[in-house]
C-alpha positions in Angstrom: -6.7 -2.8 -9.4 -6.8 -6.4 -10.9 -10.6 -7.0 -11.1 -13.4 -5.6 -11.2 -16.1 -3.3 -9.7 -19.8 -2.2 -9.5 -21.9 0.8 -10.0 -24.4 2.7 -8.0 -27.7 1.2 -7.3 -29.8 2.7 -5.2 -32.6 0.0 -4.7 -31.4 -2.2 -1.3 -31.9 -5.4 -2.9 -31.6 -4.9 -7.2 -29.0 -6.7 -8.7 -30.7 -5.9 -12.4 -28.3 -2.5 -13.1 -28.1 -3.3 -16.4 -31.2 -1.5 -17.1 -29.9 1.9 -15.1 -30.8 4.9 -16.9 -27.7 7.1 -18.2 -29.3 9.6 -16.7 -29.5 7.8 -12.8 -28.3 9.9 -10.1 -26.0 8.2 -7.5 -26.3 8.9 -3.9 -23.9 6.8 -2.1 -24.2 6.2 1.6 -21.9 7.7 4.1 -20.7 5.1 6.2 -18.7 7.2 8.6 -20.6 6.3 11.9 -17.6 5.2 13.4 -18.4 6.0 16.6 -17.1 8.5 19.7 -13.8 8.9 19.7 -12.0 8.4 23.2 -9.4 9.6 25.3 -6.8 7.0 24.2 -7.8 6.8 20.3 -4.6 7.3 18.2 -6.2 8.9 15.7 -9.1 11.0 15.8 -11.7 12.2 12.9 -11.6 16.5 13.0 -13.1 16.5 9.6 -16.7 18.0 11.1 -14.5 20.3 13.5 -12.3 21.4 10.4 -14.9 22.6 8.6 -14.1 20.7 5.5 -17.0 19.6 3.4 -15.9 17.8 0.2 -17.3 15.0 -1.3 -16.0 12.8 -4.1 -18.7 12.4 -7.2 -18.0 8.9 -8.6 -20.4 10.0 -11.6 -21.4 6.4 -12.5 -24.8 6.3 -13.9 -24.7 2.4 -14.7 -22.2 2.3 -18.2 -19.5 1.0 -15.7 -16.8 3.3 -16.9 -13.3 1.8 -15.2 -12.1 5.8 -14.2 -15.0 5.8 -11.9 -13.7 3.2 -9.7 -9.9 4.7 -9.3 -10.4 8.2 -8.3 -10.1 10.1 -4.8 -6.7 11.1 -4.8 -6.1 14.0 -2.0 -2.5 16.5 -1.8 -1.4 18.7 0.5 0.5 22.3 -0.2 1.2 25.7 1.4 -0.9 27.3 -1.5 -0.9 30.9 0.1 2.8 30.4 1.9 1.5 31.4 5.4 3.2 28.2 6.7 0.5 26.3 7.2 -0.5 23.2 5.2 -3.2 23.7 3.0 -5.3 20.8 1.2 -6.2 19.9 -2.5 -8.8 17.4 -3.3 -9.4 16.2 -6.8 -12.8 15.5 -8.0 -14.7 13.1 -10.5 -18.1 13.8 -12.0 -19.9 13.3 -15.2 -18.1 10.8 -17.5 -18.7 9.4 -21.2 -18.9 10.2 -24.6 -19.4 13.6 -25.9 -19.0 15.0 -22.0 -17.6 18.6 -22.0 -15.3 18.5 -18.9 -15.8 22.6 -18.7 -19.6 22.2 -17.8 -19.3 19.0 -15.3 -21.2 20.7 -12.2 -18.5 20.4 -9.8 -14.4 20.6 -9.9 -11.1 20.3 -7.8 -11.3 22.3 -4.8 -8.7 24.0 -2.7 -8.9 24.5 0.9 -6.6 27.1 3.1 -5.8 26.2 6.5 -7.1 28.9 8.7 -6.6 27.0 12.1 -4.7 28.7 15.3 -4.0 28.3 19.0 -6.2 29.5 21.2 -6.3 31.3 24.1 -5.6 28.0 26.3 -3.0 26.8 24.0 -5.5 24.0 22.2 -5.7 24.0 18.3 -8.7 25.4 16.6 -9.3 23.7 13.6 -10.2 25.6 10.5 -10.4 25.0 6.5 -11.8 27.5 4.3 -13.0 26.9 0.4 -10.6 29.0 -1.4 -10.6 27.6 -5.0 -12.4 30.4 -6.7 -10.1 33.0 -4.9 -7.4 31.4 -5.9 -7.9 31.1 -10.1 -8.3 27.3 -10.2 -11.0 26.0 -12.3 -9.9 22.2 -12.9 -12.8 20.1 -13.7 -11.2 17.4 -15.6 -12.0 13.6 -14.3 -9.6 13.8 -11.7 -7.2 11.3 -10.3 -4.4 12.8 -8.4 -1.9 15.4 -7.4 1.4 16.3 -7.4 3.3 18.8 -5.6 6.5 20.7 -5.9 8.3 24.5 -6.4 9.1 24.1 -10.1 10.8 27.3 -10.7 12.3 27.7 -7.4 10.1 30.8 -6.5 9.9 29.4 -2.9 6.1 29.0 -3.6 4.3 25.1 -4.0 3.2 24.6 -7.3 0.6 21.9 -8.5 0.2 19.1 -10.9 -3.5 17.4 -11.2 -3.3 13.9 -12.9 -6.5 13.3 -14.7 -8.5 10.6 -17.1 -7.8 13.0 -19.9 -5.4 16.0 -20.5 -3.2 16.9 -16.8 -2.5 20.3 -15.6 -0.1 22.3 -14.4 -1.1 25.2 -12.1 1.9 27.6 -11.0 1.6 29.7 -7.8 1.9 33.1 -8.5 2.0 33.9 -4.6 -0.4 34.7 -2.1 -2.7 31.9 -3.0 -3.5 32.5 -6.5 -2.2 30.3 -9.5 -2.1 30.3 -12.7 -2.9 27.3 -15.5 0.6 26.9 -17.7 0.1 23.5 -18.7 0.4 24.1 -22.6 3.5 26.5 -22.3 5.3 24.2 -19.9 4.7 21.2 -22.4 3.1 18.8 -19.7 -0.6 18.0 -20.6 -0.5 14.4 -21.0 -3.5 13.2 -22.7 -3.4 9.6 -21.1 -5.0 8.5 -18.5 -2.7 9.1 -15.2 -2.7 8.3 -11.9 0.3 9.4 -9.9 3.3 11.7 -10.4 7.0 12.3 -8.7 8.7 15.6 -8.7 12.3 14.5 -8.0 15.8 16.1 -9.1 16.7 13.1 -11.3 19.9 15.2 -13.0 21.4 16.9 -10.0 20.8 20.4 -11.2 18.6 21.9 -8.4 15.1 21.8 -10.1 12.7 18.7 -10.1 11.7 16.6 -13.1 8.6 15.4 -13.5 7.9 11.5 -13.8 4.2 10.6 -14.6 2.7 7.3 -14.4 0.2 6.3 -16.6 -2.3 3.6 -16.8 -4.4 1.9 -19.5 -5.7 3.0 -23.0 -9.4 3.7 -21.9 -11.8 5.7 -23.8 -15.5 5.9 -22.8 -16.3 5.8 -26.8 -15.0 2.2 -26.7 -16.1 0.8 -22.9 -16.0 -3.0 -22.5 -18.7 -5.0 -20.8 -17.1 -6.6 -18.2 -18.8 -8.9 -15.3 -17.5 -10.2 -11.9 -15.8 -13.3 -11.6 -17.9 -14.4 -8.5 -21.6 -13.8 -9.2 -21.2 -13.0 -13.1 -23.0 -9.4 -12.9 -22.3 -6.6 -14.8 -19.1 -4.6 -13.2 -15.6 -2.6 -13.7 -13.6 -4.3 -16.0 -9.8 -5.4 -14.5 -6.6 -3.5 -16.2 -6.0 -6.8 -18.4 -9.0 -5.3 -20.6 -7.1 -2.3 -21.9 -3.5 -1.9 -23.2 -1.3 -0.4 -20.7 0.6 2.8 -21.6 4.3 4.0 -21.2 5.0 6.4 -18.8 6.4 10.2 -19.1 9.5 11.9 -18.0 9.6 15.6 -18.4 13.3 17.3 -17.5 12.9 20.7 -16.1 14.4 23.4 -18.1 13.6 26.2 -15.3 11.5 29.0 -15.8 8.1 26.8 -15.7 9.1 24.8 -19.1 9.7 20.9 -19.3 10.9 19.1 -22.4 9.5 15.5 -22.8 12.8 13.1 -22.6 10.5 10.0 -22.1 12.2 8.1 -25.4 15.8 9.5 -24.9 15.6 8.7 -21.2 14.6 4.8 -21.8 11.1 5.3 -19.7 8.9 4.8 -22.8 10.4 1.7 -23.8 8.4 -0.2 -21.8 4.8 0.0 -20.7 2.7 -0.6 -17.6 -0.7 0.2 -15.8 1.0 2.2 -13.2 -0.9 3.2 -10.3 1.7 4.6 -7.6 5.4 6.0 -7.8 8.2 7.2 -5.5 11.8 8.4 -5.9 14.4 7.0 -4.3 18.4 5.9 -4.1 17.5 2.3 -4.5 21.3 1.2 -5.0 22.8 4.0 -2.8 25.1 5.7 -5.3 23.9 8.9 -4.8 21.4 9.6 -7.8 18.0 9.3 -7.2 15.8 6.2 -9.0 12.2 5.9 -9.5 10.1 2.8 -8.4 6.7 2.2 -10.1 3.7 -0.3 -8.3 1.9 -1.5 -11.7 -1.5 -3.2 -12.0 -1.0 -6.8 -12.7 2.2 -6.4 -14.4 5.6 -6.6 -13.1 6.8 -3.3 -11.1 9.3 -1.0 -12.7 12.4 -0.1 -10.9 14.4 3.2 -12.8 18.4 3.1 -12.0 19.3 6.1 -12.7 22.3 6.0 -14.7 23.1 9.9 -14.6 21.9 12.1 -17.6 18.6 11.3 -17.2 18.9 8.0 -19.0 17.5 4.7 -16.8 17.8 1.4 -16.8 14.6 -0.9 -15.5 16.0 -3.4 -13.4 12.9 -4.1 -11.1 13.3 -7.8 -11.6 17.3 -8.5 -11.0 16.7 -6.4 -8.1 13.6 -8.7 -6.5 11.4 -6.1 -6.5 9.0 -6.7 -9.7 7.2 -9.4 -8.3 6.4 -11.4 -5.1 8.3 -14.4 -3.6 6.1 -16.9 -5.8 7.4 -14.9 -8.9 3.5 -13.6 -9.3 2.6 -9.8 -10.5 0.2 -8.2 -8.1 -2.0 -5.4 -8.2 0.1 -2.8 -7.2 -1.4 0.4 -6.2 0.2 2.4 -3.6 3.8 2.6 -2.2 5.4 3.7 1.5 9.3 3.9 1.9 11.0 3.4 5.1 14.0 1.4 6.8 11.8 -1.1 8.3 14.7 -3.3 9.8 17.1 -0.6 10.7 20.2 -1.7 8.4 20.5 1.7 7.0 18.6 1.0 3.4 14.9 1.9 2.3 12.7 -0.7 2.0 9.1 -0.6 -0.2 5.7 -1.5 1.0 3.3 -2.1 -2.2 -0.6 -2.6 -1.4 -2.8 -5.0 -3.4 -6.0 -6.4 -4.0 -8.2 -9.0 -1.8 -6.7 -11.9 -1.9 -3.1 -10.8 -2.8 -1.1 -10.0 0.3 0.3 -6.5 0.8 4.0 -6.9 -0.2 7.1 -5.7 1.8 10.3 -5.6 -0.4 13.5 -5.6 2.3 16.4 -4.1 0.9 19.4 -6.4 1.4 22.5 -3.9 0.1 23.8 -2.9 -3.6 20.5 -2.4 -4.6 18.7 -5.7 -3.9 15.6 -6.5 -2.2 13.4 -9.7 -0.8 9.9 -10.4 -0.3 10.0 -10.7 3.4 6.1 -10.3 3.9 5.0 -13.4 5.1 8.2 -13.0 8.0 6.9 -9.4 8.9 3.8 -10.5 9.8 1.7 -8.4 7.1 0.6 -11.2 4.6 -2.4 -12.8 6.4 -4.1 -9.8 7.7 -4.2 -7.9 4.3 -5.6 -10.8 2.4 -9.1 -9.7 2.9 -8.6 -5.8 1.8 -8.0 -3.8 -0.8 -5.2 -1.4 -0.1 -4.5 1.8 -2.1 -3.0 4.7 -0.2 0.0 4.0 2.5 2.2 5.6 4.4 4.8 4.4 7.5 4.2 7.0 10.7 4.8 6.6 14.1 1.6 6.0 15.7 2.6 5.2 19.2 5.8 7.3 19.2 8.0 4.6 20.4 10.8 5.5 17.6 9.7 2.8 14.9 7.9 3.7 12.4 4.3 1.5 11.8 1.8 1.6 9.1 -1.6 2.9 7.9 -3.3 1.4 5.0 -6.2 3.1 3.1 -8.7 0.4 2.2 -11.5 -0.1 -0.6 -12.9 -2.5 -2.9 -12.6 -3.0 -6.4 -14.7 -6.4 -6.5 -18.1 -6.9 -5.5 -17.5 -7.4 -1.6 -18.9 -10.4 -0.1 -22.0 -10.4 1.9 -22.5 -6.8 2.0 -24.2 -4.7 4.7 -28.0 -3.9 3.5 -26.8 -0.2 3.5 -23.9 -0.7 1.5 -25.5 -2.9 -1.2 -26.0 0.1 -3.2 -22.1 0.1 -3.8 -20.7 -2.9 -2.3 -17.2 -1.6 -2.0 -16.8 -0.6 1.7 -14.0 -1.6 4.0 -12.2 -0.4 6.9 -8.3 1.2 6.9 -5.7 -1.0 8.6 -3.1 0.0 11.4 0.1 -1.8 12.0 2.5 -1.5 14.7 5.9 -2.1 14.4 7.4 -4.8 16.8 10.2 -2.6 18.2 12.9 -5.2 16.7 15.7 -4.8 14.3 17.3 -7.0 12.2 15.4 -10.6 10.7 13.4 -10.3 13.8 11.7 -6.8 12.5 7.7 -6.9 11.5 4.5 -5.6 12.6 1.3 -6.5 14.3 -2.3 -5.7 13.3 -3.9 -3.2 15.6 -6.5 -1.6 14.1 -9.3 -2.7 16.6 -7.2 -0.6 19.3 -6.6 2.3 16.9 -10.3 4.0 17.6 -13.1 5.1 16.5 -11.9 6.1 13.5 -10.7 3.0 12.1 -14.4 1.8 12.5 -15.4 3.9 9.6 -16.1 2.2 6.3 -14.8 3.7 3.2 -13.8 3.0 -0.2 -10.4 4.3 0.5 -8.2 5.6 -2.2 -6.0 8.7 -1.5 -3.7 9.2 1.3 -1.1 11.9 2.2 0.6 13.0 5.5 0.9 16.3 7.1 1.2 18.4 10.2 -1.7 20.2 9.9 -1.9 21.5 13.7 1.4 22.2 13.8 2.0 19.9 16.7 5.0 18.1 15.3 2.9 15.0 14.5 2.0 14.1 11.5 -1.9 13.8 10.4 -3.5 12.1 7.9 -5.9 13.1 4.8 -7.8 10.6 3.5 -9.5 10.6 -0.1 -11.9 7.9 -1.1 -14.1 7.3 -4.3 -18.2 8.6 -4.0 -17.7 10.0 -0.5 -16.2 12.2 1.7 -12.8 13.1 2.6 -11.4 12.8 5.8 -8.6 14.3 8.3 -7.5 12.2 11.1 -5.5 14.3 13.8 -2.5 12.1 15.4 -3.4 11.4 19.1 -1.3 8.2 19.5 1.5 7.7 21.9 0.5 8.8 25.5 3.3 9.0 27.7 5.9 9.1 24.7 7.4 11.9 23.0 8.5 13.5 19.4 10.1 15.9 17.3 8.9 17.3 14.3 10.7 19.0 11.1 10.0 21.8 8.8 12.9 22.0 6.3 13.8 24.8 4.4 16.8 26.2 2.5 19.2 29.1 2.7 16.0 31.7 1.3 13.6 30.2 3.5 12.1 28.0 1.0 10.4 24.6 1.6 13.0 21.7 0.9 11.9 18.3 -0.5 14.6 15.6 -0.6 16.8 16.4 2.5 17.3 13.5 4.9 17.5 13.4 8.7 19.0 11.5 11.0 18.7 11.3 14.7 22.5 11.2 16.0 23.0 8.0 17.9 20.4 6.2 16.5 20.7 3.3 13.6 18.9 3.0 10.6 18.3 5.5 7.2 18.1 8.7 7.3 14.4 9.8 7.0 13.7 11.6 3.7 11.2 14.9 3.1 9.5 13.6 0.6 5.7 14.3 -1.2 5.8 11.5 -3.7 4.7 8.2 -2.9 1.0 6.5 -1.4 -1.5 6.5 -4.3 -2.6 9.4 -6.5 -1.6 12.0 -3.2 0.8 14.2 -2.5 2.2 14.7 1.2 4.0 17.8 3.3 7.4 17.0 3.2 8.3 16.8 6.7 10.1 14.7 8.8 8.4 13.0 12.4 10.5 11.3 15.1 8.7 9.2 18.0 11.2 9.3 20.6 9.9 7.3 23.3 10.3 8.0 26.7 13.1 10.1 25.7 12.0 13.8 26.9 15.1 15.5 25.1 16.8 17.2 23.9 17.6 16.0 20.3 20.6 16.2 18.1 19.9 15.8 14.4 22.0 15.3 10.8 20.5 16.7 8.3 21.8 15.6 4.5 20.7 18.6 2.3 19.8 18.0 -1.1 23.1 20.0 -2.6 25.5 17.4 -0.4 26.0 19.7 2.6 25.4 18.1 6.0 24.9 20.0 9.3 24.2 19.3 12.6 21.3 20.4 14.5 21.9 19.9 18.6 19.7 20.2 21.4 16.5 20.7 19.6 13.3 20.5 22.4 11.0 17.7 22.0 7.3 17.6 21.8 6.8 20.4 19.6 7.2 21.1 15.5 11.0 22.8 14.4 11.8 25.1 11.1 15.4 24.1 10.0 17.3 26.2 7.7 20.4 25.3 6.1 23.2 27.2 7.0 21.8 28.0 10.6 23.4 24.4 11.8 27.0 23.3 12.3 28.5 22.0 9.5 29.3 18.2 10.2 31.9 16.1 8.2 
């Protein structure tokens, strides 16, 4: 987000918002009238049917505090251990000098999945707000979510990122949580946006990497103006100093040690917004890629022993092909060209294309954005949350991008002038070609009514919310409702969805799954990536016209490999380690 935005203004034509009182109430329009979903729509908005009622509070009163334009993260976890993906939604609220966070009207919300199959086999959507029953009282100015089982007890724990101290919520089982931030030693007081849990030292416990943004204090708020009309607006990140990210070693039993300095992470500062763990150079150790806003990205190469070297510039993933830093926000990972290596997609702001870094071997990447078909069509949008998923179920991973402006949109619609940041999201279908010919075709207009909704998109998480074996989308935005889009694409094609468990029946993150006989890198069960969000660690494959059965090879995090053969298509399977056939 390398440029500013604008606060609320409830008059249709007013432009003099310097005079807005600090006590003004901001009622941003809900611009979700996208029409009725059709039978052929790839994604269908089921938010209302699911009973999900959550509206992000921007909190702006005319002071233009920078965090107001950056929130809206979302998370997915199994909070109560019933096998159904639940939802965690971060909240904003009032912001300013002297604001007592504990007295904010609203806080983050936990929604439990109470959906079930009806008598006719159809899924009956239902979510219930269980925040109070869960014991969660999170009233910081929320940004993002990270999820992991930090103590190996099989329950999903929550790390909430804020402007201000972060919070770690330990899952005590049965949907109850305890704030263990102080005891764990992970209450980073900086402005944090995204985080990644990943086992970086191979001991079976996930470390915590926190992407910090800039040094912003409401008491030292600066007044900035938009580059076009010169109106008072939100500042860009260049107006504030970047801060170093943090790395915490997992010591077990809910305790962490800050190893930011000894690991090398604290040696470099950057305005971090997105982070993902992946093995970038194929040495078997997880590395970390960080999208920085307006400065070169980081690629932290794991040297072993929790020591890292920043190598993004030499690797070709720090800046674009023109050598320019871009407004890095969200990150998605997939093997786009099926050369067996994971590629990186980074979202950026208007007048900067989203960037596709293709892995070419030995830890090197090349900017192939223009050749992939992603450049021109993304220039008019500001992308945040993003994910690869197979929307047409043809076996090739497509791309979803959640868009929302951070500068005043040119010629906003009359109903948007109070908050002129609304955009539509984008869908790209893979062209079904491998190697140099791999690319994407924008098909947002054909995706259905849900893609016509105008929002200020931020967070995006994937999860199989209705247990049909296809990934659905959870979307968050600034100053507006969270949404659930159910996956209904791929008419005439088949699919398979996977939940991965260890020998104790605990959900596994970091396992990689390959379809036997299909080229390309194995797909990883991950929760991190996107923007300020945590996805369900599922793995999903489109099968095209193949009706099954499906043979799979699973690479477990402990190094074991197993074959699971003869799996039926068009459904979700739970694969438990030790129940497959050992593979060399």
